[in-house]
Steps between C-alpha positions, in 0.01 A plus 500: 500500500779246544451370149539851356818564703649173378432585138668837550803329653508254215479787254791675671702178479433479129591866452815451704599205282429699185714787626786262563492338155745587230217562253366799691848645527571438131179678407588794724851506356363500145266792572778683680743455210241614247408805709864597543561458125205730423623761746845487347352545150282786621782662697296504822637427848362198689415708805286745303170355624421815693586721201254349257457820305701529182550125462371296211223249573750217441734643761216553749388139455855373545545702819166372631602138428825551690310653793260202506790254498668686783176512703425131436848395612478718812158357587622142451806569715269627777283188477207687342450257213146619436631852444788364289248322281299820460813688392584220257150517351533876460839448336344256252224750420750781446720277284196399292399864460854584390496213253167614357636852444704349217178440310320829568599651165386187315168499684443869425584443135263201486219701658555778247484250214181346637339842542587586139361169382180558694460848346565359152243227554243756615572719198456204265213313661350751741475519876314228693192727516512571127533127429203422728288753310609348168410149623157624611444628146596155367253335738222745414551439129503120550182520707329715234609261222365207698163674545488576125623153396418249776580204273864606444763297682762661723768483229281687252424768757872535579592526131244774437607696811866457408447656158301784659778588749800408278631234737517122481214269589721355774527847661122527505473149646753579776328816613131416470261249652305254293152654448346153451542424870 
């Protein structure tokens, strides 16, 4: 029990030291400046946290960052460094979410392009199920050729199947198993 209490005290000392460093304050100041700049651009008041309706997502994120900074500072001033750290972590998460909003349109566009590419591929080459059926036909033909001509080598079997299905011998080789084994 004593060991656990000591580690908690040590942790609080570390958190206290972190709260007193300039780096933590510079980070808070940076987030605060960015949030205030966004609110100014969006024309939203800083104290609009309770009136979240009608605000843009950017403005809501900025207000939430400011609220986290305020709560973290108040917790640190009251000696609740564990709570201050929790508020700082939430502030980082909100700031990251706000940063990622910048890329939402690009991600949506990329997903749309990928979906179109997938549809085009399926139209050209077939769905995975259709391809599996086609490959089973290749294998059945190879197996039948091998039964009819057991002395033919794999390359000869592939060439004959390729001409039958209008594909290359390499395609047949990729999608069939060697019947000699």
